[in-house]
N, C-alpha and C positions, 0 to 999 in steps of 0.2 A: 779127202782122205779121212777127215774126222767122222763124217757120216758113215762111211764104210766101216770104220772101226767100231762105231757105236752099234751098228747093225750086228756085227760079229759078237760084240759083248752082250747085247740084248738076247741073241740066240742062245748064248751060253747060260746066262742068268739074268732074267728080266726084273728081278726084285731089287737090283742095286741102282742107285742114282749115280751113274758114272760121271755126269757133268759136275758133281760137287764132291764126290768121295775122294779122299786123299790117302786112304790107308786100306786099299782093297786087299792087299796081301797080308799086311801086318794085322788086320782085324779078322783074317780068315774068311773073308766073304767069298773067295773063290778057293776051291780045293785043288789038289794036285791034278786030278783028272780034268778039271776046268782049265787049268794052266796048259796042260798038254794040248787040249783042243784049241785053246786060244792061240798058242804058238803056231800050230799047224795052219789054222785059218789065216793068221797074219802073214805067215810065210807065203801062202798061196795068193792072198788078195793083193799084197804089196810087192810081190816078186823079190822077197828078201830071204835071208837065212839067219834066223836067230840062233846063235850058238850057245853052248853051255855057259860060256863066260858072261853072256848077256842075261842069263836066268837068275837075276837078283831082284829082291823085292823092290828096290828103288826104281827099276824099269817098268814095274807093273802095278804100283800102288795107286796110280791115277791115270785118267784118260790122257792128260797132258804128258805124263812120263812115257806112256806107250807111244804117243805121237812123236815125241822127241826121239825115242828109240828107232822108230820106223824111218824118220828123217835122217838120223845118223847112219843107219844101215844102207839107205838108198843113195845117200850123197857122200858117203865115205868120211 
């Protein structure tokens, strides 16, 4: 799952070190268009539905936060 998510993120913006970055959203490293693309790709790749309530910076500030969100949505 981590490798798939990293591939998605690299396709969106390859200038970010996703393995170490912990403030991707707070530091403005991804813009709103990037987030829309990311959510769509994550929904498709992991067969999940990221809803509006999940669209908070805490869920997207780091690779680990995004993995936790996918895990939560897949496993209820």
